[in-house]
C-alpha positions in Angstrom: -3.4 4.7 -19.4 -1.5 2.3 -17.4 -2.3 2.9 -13.6 0.6 2.6 -10.9 1.1 1.2 -7.6 3.6 1.6 -5.0 4.2 -1.6 -2.8 5.8 -0.8 0.5 6.9 -4.0 2.5 10.0 -5.0 4.2 9.5 -8.6 2.7 11.1 -9.6 -0.5 8.5 -12.5 -0.7 5.4 -10.3 -0.2 6.5 -7.5 -2.7 7.1 -10.1 -5.3 3.8 -12.0 -4.7 2.2 -8.5 -4.9 4.2 -7.2 -7.7 3.3 -10.2 -10.0 -0.2 -10.1 -9.1 -0.5 -6.2 -9.9 1.6 -6.5 -13.0 -0.9 -9.4 -14.2 -3.8 -6.8 -13.7 -1.8 -4.3 -15.7 -0.4 -2.1 -13.2 3.0 -0.4 -13.5 4.4 -1.6 -10.2 7.3 -0.3 -8.1 8.6 -0.9 -4.7 10.1 0.1 -1.4 11.4 -1.9 1.5 10.3 0.7 4.6 8.3 3.5 5.3 10.8 6.0 4.7 11.8 4.8 1.4 8.0 4.5 0.6 7.6 8.1 0.9 10.5 9.0 -0.9 9.6 6.7 -3.8 6.0 7.9 -3.7 7.1 11.4 -4.1 9.3 10.7 -7.0 7.0 8.5 -8.8 3.5 9.9 -7.9 1.6 6.6 -7.8 -2.3 6.1 -8.0 -2.3 3.9 -5.2 -0.1 2.7 -2.4 0.0 -0.4 -0.5 1.8 -0.6 3.1 2.8 -3.1 5.5 2.3 -2.0 9.1 5.6 -3.3 10.6 8.6 -2.3 8.8 12.2 -1.1 10.0 12.9 2.6 9.8 9.3 4.0 9.4 6.2 1.6 10.3 3.0 1.9 7.8 1.1 4.2 9.9 4.1 6.8 10.3 4.3 6.6 6.6 0.7 7.0 5.9 0.4 10.1 8.2 3.4 11.7 6.1 1.8 10.4 2.5 -1.8 12.1 3.5 0.1 15.1 3.9 1.8 15.3 0.6 -0.5 13.5 -1.6 -4.0 13.1 0.0 -5.9 12.2 -3.0 -3.7 9.0 -3.4 -5.6 6.0 -1.9 -3.5 4.0 1.0 -4.1 0.4 1.6 -2.6 -1.6 4.4 -1.8 -5.3 4.1 -0.8 -6.7 7.2 -0.1 -9.7 9.6 -1.7 -7.4 12.5 -5.3 -7.2 12.0 -7.8 -6.2 14.8 -10.3 -3.3 15.4 -7.5 -1.2 17.3 -5.1 -1.7 14.4 -7.9 -0.7 11.7 -9.1 2.5 13.9 -5.4 3.4 13.9 -5.1 3.0 10.3 -8.3 4.7 9.5 -7.2 7.7 11.7 -3.7 7.7 9.8 -5.5 8.2 6.3 -5.7 4.4 5.3 -8.8 3.7 3.3 -9.0 0.0 4.0 -7.0 -2.8 6.0 -6.3 -6.3 4.4 -4.7 -9.5 6.3 -2.0 -11.0 4.8 -3.4 -14.3 6.1 -6.1 -14.0 3.3 -5.9 -13.9 -0.5 -4.4 -10.9 -2.0 -7.2 -11.0 -4.5 -9.2 -8.9 -2.2 -6.6 -6.2 -2.0 -6.1 -6.2 -5.7 -9.9 -5.8 -6.2 -9.8 -2.8 -3.9 -7.0 -1.2 -5.5 -8.6 -1.7 -8.9 -11.8 0.0 -7.7 -10.2 3.1 -6.0 -8.1 4.0 -9.1 -11.1 3.1 -11.7 -9.4 0.5 -13.6 -11.6 -1.7 -15.8 
């Protein structure tokens, strides 16, 4: 069974890179461009894992994570952001995010974490 991922980021280029990466790994990929749209798409699609950006218009990644954890607590949430540090990581964890990854790093670590969280081979 194919696993699904929802990528929530306001930058087209980031969504395109992650979409290519996850499709190559066999994921069914869906996208949203802000936190509010991400919540709506997640409730509609019920993905296996959700990747959130932190800084987005309409609703940021932490606000979206808190809402998503209420409606689908078992779905792993991963933060992929330009803003990293102890404060961001603490806030992310308190919002229900399982792991934080920097956009300045390769997206390979993010993809490996997603695969591990959803149990793909």
